[in-house]
C-alpha positions as CSV (number, residue, x, y, z in Angstrom):
1,M,-165.3,-23.4,-8.8
2,S,-167.5,-26.5,-9.1
3,G,-171.0,-26.3,-10.5
4,I,-172.5,-26.6,-7.0
5,E,-170.4,-23.8,-5.7
6,I,-171.4,-21.6,-8.6
7,A,-175.1,-22.3,-7.9
8,L,-174.8,-21.6,-4.2
9,A,-172.9,-18.4,-4.9
10,S,-175.6,-17.3,-7.3
11,I,-178.3,-17.8,-4.6
12,G,-176.2,-15.7,-2.1
13,A,-175.6,-13.0,-4.8
14,M,-179.3,-12.9,-5.6
15,L,-180.3,-12.2,-2.1
16,V,-177.7,-9.4,-1.9
17,L,-178.9,-7.9,-5.2
18,I,-182.6,-8.1,-4.3
19,Y,-181.9,-6.5,-0.9
20,A,-179.9,-3.8,-2.7
21,G,-183.1,-3.0,-4.7
22,M,-182.5,-4.7,-8.1
23,H,-185.6,-6.0,-9.8
24,V,-186.0,-9.8,-9.3
25,A,-186.3,-10.5,-13.0
26,I,-183.1,-8.6,-13.8
27,A,-181.2,-10.3,-11.0
28,L,-182.3,-13.7,-12.2
29,M,-181.2,-13.0,-15.8
30,L,-177.9,-11.5,-14.8
31,L,-176.9,-14.3,-12.4
32,S,-178.1,-17.0,-14.8
33,F,-176.0,-15.5,-17.7
34,V,-172.9,-15.2,-15.5
35,G,-173.5,-18.7,-14.0
36,V,-173.7,-20.4,-17.4
37,W,-170.7,-18.4,-18.6
38,M,-168.7,-19.7,-15.6
39,L,-170.0,-23.2,-15.9
40,R,-169.1,-23.6,-19.6
41,D,-166.3,-21.0,-19.7
42,N,-167.8,-19.8,-23.0
43,F,-169.5,-16.4,-23.6
44,Q,-171.3,-17.7,-26.7
45,I,-173.0,-20.6,-25.0
46,A,-174.2,-18.3,-22.2
47,S,-175.6,-15.9,-24.9
48,N,-177.4,-18.8,-26.7
49,V,-178.9,-20.1,-23.5
50,M,-180.4,-16.7,-22.8
51,V,-181.7,-16.3,-26.3
52,L,-183.4,-19.7,-26.1
53,A,-184.9,-18.8,-22.7
54,F,-186.4,-15.6,-24.1
55,K,-187.7,-17.5,-27.2
56,D,-189.2,-20.6,-25.5
57,S,-190.3,-19.4,-22.0
58,I,-193.5,-17.5,-22.9
59,S,-194.3,-18.9,-26.3
60,D,-196.8,-21.4,-25.0
61,Y,-200.5,-20.8,-25.9
62,L,-201.4,-21.1,-22.2
63,F,-199.7,-17.7,-21.4
64,G,-202.5,-16.0,-23.3
65,V,-204.6,-16.5,-20.1
66,V,-202.4,-14.0,-18.2
67,P,-203.4,-10.7,-19.9
68,L,-207.0,-12.0,-20.4
69,F,-207.7,-12.6,-16.7
70,V,-205.8,-9.4,-15.7
71,F,-207.9,-7.4,-18.3
72,M,-211.1,-9.0,-17.0
73,G,-210.3,-8.2,-13.4
74,L,-209.5,-4.6,-14.1
75,L,-212.7,-4.1,-16.1
76,V,-214.8,-5.6,-13.3
77,A,-213.2,-3.1,-10.9
78,V,-213.9,-0.2,-13.2
79,A,-217.5,-1.4,-13.6
80,G,-218.1,-1.0,-9.9
81,I,-219.1,-4.7,-9.4
82,G,-217.0,-4.8,-6.2
83,R,-219.0,-2.0,-4.7
84,D,-222.3,-3.6,-5.7
85,T,-221.3,-6.9,-4.2
86,F,-220.2,-5.2,-0.9
87,E,-223.5,-3.3,-0.7
88,V,-225.5,-6.6,-1.0
89,A,-223.3,-8.4,1.5
90,A,-223.5,-5.5,4.0
91,Q,-227.3,-5.6,3.7
92,I,-227.3,-9.3,4.5
93,F,-224.9,-9.2,7.4
94,R,-225.5,-5.7,8.9
95,K,-227.2,-7.1,12.0
96,V,-224.5,-9.7,12.8
97,L,-221.8,-8.9,15.3
98,G,-218.9,-7.6,13.2
99,G,-221.3,-7.7,10.3
100,L,-219.5,-5.3,8.0
101,G,-216.2,-7.2,8.4
102,I,-218.0,-10.4,7.5
103,A,-219.7,-8.6,4.6
104,T,-216.2,-7.5,3.3
105,V,-214.9,-11.1,3.4
106,A,-218.1,-12.4,1.7
107,A,-217.9,-9.7,-1.0
108,N,-214.1,-10.3,-1.5
109,A,-214.7,-14.0,-1.9
110,V,-217.3,-13.4,-4.6
111,F,-215.1,-10.8,-6.2
112,A,-212.2,-13.2,-6.1
113,A,-214.0,-15.6,-8.4
114,I,-213.6,-13.3,-11.3
115,T,-210.4,-11.3,-10.6
116,G,-207.5,-13.6,-9.7
117,I,-205.5,-10.6,-8.5
118,S,-205.1,-9.8,-4.8
119,I,-203.9,-6.3,-5.5
120,A,-207.0,-5.5,-7.4
121,S,-209.2,-6.7,-4.6
122,A,-207.2,-4.7,-2.0
123,A,-207.5,-1.5,-4.1
124,V,-211.2,-1.9,-4.7
125,F,-212.3,-2.7,-1.2
126,T,-210.1,-0.1,0.4
127,K,-212.2,2.5,-1.4
128,V,-215.5,0.7,-0.9
129,A,-215.4,-1.0,2.5
130,V,-212.9,0.9,4.7
131,P,-214.8,4.3,4.8
132,E,-218.1,2.5,5.4
133,M,-216.7,0.4,8.3
134,M,-215.0,3.4,9.9
135,R,-218.2,5.4,9.5
136,H,-220.0,2.7,11.5
137,G,-217.5,2.9,14.4
138,Y,-215.0,0.1,13.6
139,T,-211.3,1.0,14.2
140,G,-209.1,2.0,11.4
141,R,-206.7,-0.9,12.0
142,F,-209.5,-3.5,12.0
143,S,-211.1,-2.0,8.9
144,V,-207.9,-2.1,6.8
145,G,-206.9,-5.5,8.3
146,V,-210.1,-7.1,7.1
147,V,-209.5,-5.7,3.6
148,A,-205.9,-6.8,3.6
149,G,-206.7,-10.3,4.9
150,S,-209.7,-11.0,2.6
151,S,-207.9,-9.6,-0.5
152,V,-205.6,-12.6,-0.6
153,L,-208.7,-14.7,-1.5
154,G,-208.2,-13.4,-5.0
155,M,-205.1,-15.7,-5.4
156,L,-206.7,-18.8,-3.9
157,I,-210.3,-18.8,-5.2
158,P,-210.1,-19.6,-8.9
159,P,-209.3,-18.1,-11.4
160,S,-205.9,-17.3,-9.9
161,L,-202.8,-15.9,-11.6
162,L,-200.6,-17.7,-9.1
163,F,-202.2,-21.1,-10.0
164,I,-201.7,-20.3,-13.7
165,L,-198.0,-19.5,-12.9
166,Y,-197.6,-22.6,-10.8
167,G,-199.2,-24.8,-13.5
168,V,-196.8,-23.4,-16.1
169,L,-193.7,-23.9,-13.9
170,T,-194.7,-27.5,-12.8
171,E,-196.4,-28.6,-16.0
172,Q,-199.7,-29.3,-14.1
173,S,-203.2,-28.8,-15.4
174,V,-204.3,-25.2,-14.7
175,G,-208.0,-26.4,-14.7
176,S,-207.2,-29.0,-12.0
177,L,-205.4,-26.4,-9.9
178,F,-208.4,-24.1,-10.2
179,I,-210.6,-26.9,-8.9
180,A,-208.2,-27.7,-6.1
181,G,-208.4,-24.1,-4.8
182,V,-212.2,-24.1,-4.3
183,I,-212.5,-25.9,-1.0
184,P,-209.4,-24.2,0.6
185,G,-210.7,-20.8,-0.6
186,V,-214.1,-21.4,0.9
187,L,-212.5,-22.8,4.1
188,L,-210.4,-19.7,4.4
189,S,-213.4,-17.4,4.0
190,V,-215.3,-19.3,6.7
191,V,-212.3,-19.2,9.0
192,Y,-212.1,-15.4,8.5
193,C,-215.8,-15.0,9.3
194,V,-215.5,-17.0,12.5
195,G,-212.4,-15.1,13.4
196,I,-214.1,-11.8,13.0
197,L,-217.0,-13.0,15.2
198,L,-214.6,-14.0,17.9
199,L,-212.6,-10.7,17.6
200,A,-215.8,-8.7,17.8
201,R,-216.8,-10.6,20.9
202,F,-213.6,-10.9,22.8
203,A,-211.4,-8.1,21.4
204,Q,-213.7,-5.0,21.2
205,G,-210.8,-2.6,21.7
206,F,-209.2,-4.0,18.5
207,V,-212.4,-4.1,16.5
208,G,-214.2,-1.1,17.8
209,S,-218.0,-1.0,18.4
210,A,-220.4,-0.7,15.5
211,S,-222.4,2.4,15.9
212,H,-226.1,2.3,15.4
213,A,-226.4,6.0,15.4
214,V,-225.2,6.5,11.9
215,E,-227.8,6.9,9.2
216,E,-228.5,3.6,7.5
217,P,-229.4,3.3,3.9
218,P,-232.9,2.1,3.2
219,D,-233.5,-1.7,3.0
220,M,-232.9,-3.2,-0.4
221,S,-235.6,-5.4,-1.8
222,A,-234.8,-8.9,-3.0
223,G,-235.2,-7.6,-6.6
224,E,-232.6,-4.8,-6.0
225,M,-230.1,-7.2,-4.4
226,L,-230.6,-9.6,-7.3
227,A,-230.0,-6.8,-9.8
228,K,-226.8,-5.8,-8.2
229,I,-225.4,-9.3,-7.8
230,F,-226.6,-10.7,-11.1
231,P,-223.7,-9.5,-13.3
232,I,-221.1,-11.0,-11.1
233,V,-223.0,-14.3,-10.8
234,L,-223.3,-14.4,-14.6
235,L,-219.6,-13.8,-15.1
236,I,-218.7,-16.5,-12.6
237,A,-221.0,-18.9,-14.3
238,L,-219.5,-18.0,-17.7
239,V,-215.8,-18.4,-16.6
240,L,-215.8,-21.1,-14.0
241,G,-218.8,-23.0,-15.4
242,G,-217.1,-23.0,-18.8
243,I,-213.8,-24.4,-17.3
244,Y,-215.4,-27.0,-15.0
245,G,-217.9,-28.0,-17.6
246,G,-215.2,-28.7,-20.2
247,V,-216.6,-26.1,-22.6
248,F,-213.5,-23.8,-22.4
249,T,-209.8,-24.2,-21.8
250,P,-208.5,-21.7,-19.1
251,T,-207.2,-19.5,-21.9
252,E,-210.6,-19.6,-23.8
253,A,-212.4,-18.9,-20.5
254,G,-210.2,-15.9,-20.0
255,A,-211.2,-14.6,-23.4
256,A,-214.9,-15.2,-22.7
257,G,-214.6,-13.6,-19.3
258,A,-212.8,-10.5,-20.7
259,L,-215.6,-10.1,-23.3
260,G,-218.3,-10.6,-20.7
261,A,-216.7,-8.0,-18.4
262,L,-216.4,-5.6,-21.3
263,V,-220.1,-6.0,-22.1
264,I,-221.1,-5.6,-18.5
265,S,-219.0,-2.4,-18.1
266,L,-220.6,-0.9,-21.2
267,A,-224.1,-2.0,-20.1
268,K,-223.6,-0.3,-16.7
269,R,-222.2,2.8,-18.5
270,R,-219.2,3.0,-16.2
271,L,-216.5,2.7,-18.8
272,S,-215.2,5.8,-20.5
273,W,-212.5,6.0,-23.2
274,A,-210.1,7.4,-20.5
275,S,-210.7,4.5,-18.1
276,F,-210.6,2.0,-20.9
277,W,-207.2,3.2,-22.0
278,Q,-206.0,3.1,-18.3
279,V,-207.2,-0.5,-18.1
280,L,-205.3,-1.4,-21.2
281,V,-202.1,0.2,-20.0
282,Q,-202.3,-1.4,-16.6
283,T,-203.0,-4.8,-18.2
284,G,-199.9,-4.3,-20.3
285,H,-197.8,-3.3,-17.3
286,T,-198.9,-6.3,-15.2
287,T,-198.5,-8.8,-18.1
288,A,-195.1,-7.5,-19.0
289,S,-193.9,-7.7,-15.4
290,I,-195.1,-11.3,-15.0
291,C,-193.5,-12.4,-18.4
292,F,-190.2,-10.9,-17.5
293,L,-190.2,-12.8,-14.2
294,I,-191.1,-16.1,-16.0
295,I,-188.3,-15.6,-18.5
296,G,-185.8,-14.9,-15.7
297,A,-187.0,-18.0,-13.8
298,S,-186.7,-20.2,-16.9
299,L,-183.1,-19.0,-17.5
300,Y,-182.2,-19.5,-13.8
301,S,-183.7,-23.0,-13.7
302,R,-181.6,-24.0,-16.8
303,M,-178.5,-22.7,-15.1
304,L,-179.3,-24.7,-12.0
305,S,-179.8,-27.8,-14.0
306,M,-176.4,-27.3,-15.7
307,S,-174.8,-26.8,-12.4
308,G,-176.0,-30.2,-11.0
309,M,-177.4,-28.6,-7.9
310,P,-180.9,-30.2,-8.0
311,G,-179.4,-33.7,-8.1
312,A,-176.9,-32.8,-5.3
313,L,-179.7,-31.4,-3.2
314,G,-181.8,-34.5,-3.8
315,G,-179.0,-36.7,-2.7
316,W,-178.5,-34.5,0.4
317,V,-182.2,-34.7,1.3
318,A,-182.2,-38.5,0.8
319,D,-179.2,-38.9,3.1
320,S,-180.6,-36.5,5.7
321,G,-183.7,-38.6,6.2
322,L,-186.1,-35.6,6.0
323,G,-188.5,-37.4,3.8
324,P,-191.3,-35.7,1.7
325,T,-192.9,-34.2,4.8
326,G,-189.8,-32.6,6.1
327,I,-189.0,-31.2,2.6
328,I,-192.5,-29.6,2.3
329,L,-192.3,-28.1,5.7
330,L,-188.9,-26.6,4.9
331,L,-190.2,-25.3,1.6
332,M,-193.2,-23.6,3.4
333,L,-190.9,-22.0,5.9
334,V,-188.6,-20.6,3.2
335,I,-191.5,-19.3,1.2
336,M,-193.0,-17.5,4.2
337,L,-189.6,-16.0,5.1
338,L,-189.1,-14.8,1.5
339,G,-192.6,-13.3,1.7
340,T,-191.2,-10.6,4.0
341,I,-189.0,-9.2,1.2
342,L,-190.5,-10.4,-2.2
343,D,-193.8,-10.4,-4.1
344,S,-195.7,-13.6,-4.7
345,A,-194.7,-14.4,-8.2
346,S,-191.0,-13.8,-7.5
347,I,-191.1,-16.2,-4.5
348,M,-192.5,-19.0,-6.6
349,L,-190.1,-18.4,-9.5
350,L,-187.1,-18.5,-7.1
351,T,-188.1,-21.5,-5.0
352,L,-189.8,-23.9,-7.4
353,P,-186.9,-24.5,-9.8
354,I,-184.8,-25.6,-6.9
355,A,-187.4,-27.6,-4.9
356,L,-189.4,-29.2,-7.8
357,P,-186.9,-31.9,-8.9
358,I,-186.6,-33.1,-5.3
359,L,-190.3,-33.1,-4.7
360,M,-191.0,-34.9,-8.0
361,A,-188.5,-37.6,-7.1
362,A,-190.2,-37.9,-3.7
363,Q,-193.5,-38.4,-5.6
364,V,-195.3,-35.5,-3.9
365,D,-198.8,-34.7,-5.3
366,L,-198.0,-31.5,-7.2
367,I,-201.7,-30.4,-7.2
368,W,-201.9,-30.5,-3.4
369,L,-198.4,-28.9,-3.2
370,G,-199.7,-26.1,-5.4
371,V,-202.4,-25.2,-3.0
372,L,-199.9,-25.2,-0.1
373,V,-197.5,-23.0,-2.0
374,V,-200.1,-20.4,-2.9
375,I,-201.4,-20.2,0.7
376,A,-197.8,-19.8,2.0
377,V,-196.9,-17.3,-0.6
378,E,-200.1,-15.2,0.1
379,I,-199.2,-15.0,3.8
380,G,-196.2,-13.0,2.7
381,L,-198.6,-10.4,1.3
382,L,-199.6,-9.5,4.8
383,T,-196.2,-9.7,6.6
384,P,-193.7,-6.8,7.1
385,P,-191.5,-5.3,5.9
386,F,-192.6,-5.9,2.3
387,G,-196.3,-6.9,2.5
388,I,-197.4,-5.7,-0.9
389,A,-201.1,-5.8,-0.2
390,V,-200.5,-3.6,2.8
391,Y,-198.6,-1.0,0.7
392,V,-201.4,-1.1,-1.9
393,I,-204.0,-0.3,0.8
394,K,-201.8,2.5,2.2
395,A,-201.4,4.0,-1.3
396,T,-205.2,3.7,-2.0
397,L,-206.1,5.4,1.3
398,G,-204.1,8.4,0.2
399,P,-201.8,10.8,2.0
400,D,-204.7,12.4,4.0
401,S,-205.6,9.1,5.8
402,N,-204.8,8.9,9.5
403,V,-204.3,5.1,9.3
404,T,-200.5,4.4,9.5
405,L,-198.6,1.6,7.8
406,G,-197.9,0.1,11.2
407,E,-201.7,0.0,12.0
408,I,-202.4,-1.8,8.7
409,F,-199.8,-4.4,9.5
410,T,-201.2,-4.8,13.0
411,G,-204.8,-5.1,11.6
412,A,-203.6,-7.7,9.1
413,A,-201.8,-9.8,11.7
414,P,-204.8,-11.8,13.0
415,F,-205.7,-12.7,9.4
416,A,-202.2,-13.8,8.6
417,L,-202.5,-16.2,11.6
418,M,-205.8,-17.5,10.3
419,M,-204.2,-18.2,6.9
420,L,-201.4,-20.1,8.7
421,L,-204.2,-22.2,10.4
422,V,-205.7,-23.0,7.0
423,L,-202.2,-23.9,5.6
424,I,-201.8,-26.3,8.5
425,L,-205.2,-27.8,7.9
426,V,-204.6,-28.4,4.2
427,F,-201.2,-29.9,5.0
428,L,-202.7,-32.3,7.5
429,F,-205.7,-33.1,5.4
430,P,-204.7,-33.2,1.7
431,W,-208.2,-34.2,0.6
432,L,-209.2,-30.5,1.2
433,A,-207.2,-29.7,-1.9
434,T,-207.7,-32.9,-3.9
435,A,-211.3,-34.0,-3.2
436,L,-212.8,-32.2,-6.2
437,V,-210.0,-32.9,-8.7
């Protein structure tokens, strides 16, 4: 078999293995090892390539940012900052049509500025916002749909683990990627709020009607709202202000943010030894999972380079006349299709090693491309049959909930379409991603 045939066979085999239930990282490593073995006809060379991939893939100082931001986000969730933010937002928007939905989006946007993990946002606001919205007369599918849709803001509004991963894979500045995500993140939040207003006005059967008969909590004074929101504002200023002001590198900002979140959790007296141990274990699990994926992707990209496939694909694209625009559109389509079966990190690690050499040769702006990739990947969090954010919400609701998995997907569908609209806008107007960089 030629190198191109081996590479194509590995892609087909990977889809089969993933559909069969094999973990993406294991599939990447296995097929990469077998591919190098077949390409060089030498078991020892394949073994050496694997050893080098394990040694070099995650030894970079930048990777320290992954556990630090994960740790910070989990501490913030334990400290109840998400609940405090939602209560303040609900107070501000409670008299607006669809107000609690808008409050959920606003609170999630603020919460996203210190978590960087969509799954954490989905879990926190399922507990905080869904019961409150349903108590006020909103339908179950709309309530969970708002949480599912707004949870993806955690991966677009900086700091974002996906931007960190993309920066590592493409050797782009993580700080620049963070800055590039600000305007699209705010734009998506605004589109969500406008969409909720329109749904509440023209699709009352889907949204439900907010009941004014329920007992409302007493009005919060400006001082009370400030006291609830102050810790999160302080943490955002510390992390993002430090990065944008040039005081911290992203890794140092992660360390400062983790320390700040720990101090806030202790000051609010919401961190016990048991919950602290749980946060540490969950941080380890998340970090290990991401690192295994990165190692697998590094090994697979080396195998593809040895096969000559990127060069052959580049030649095919050049001959086809697709041009940079056609290549990007094709990449977005593939990413969204993969989103139906894979998680966000796996999609990036599978597609970028193949597409990146072609896009670099076409001189595509990789910062702009990073924003497009993250938005397209996050659409997959809301689409069946995988839709990891949907499954997190279902698991968080618990077995006693009468909201079905199908209703969660139905509720999330309008927000997936709104994300697609923002993806199109950023594609048509690249300055939305690059204006602040």
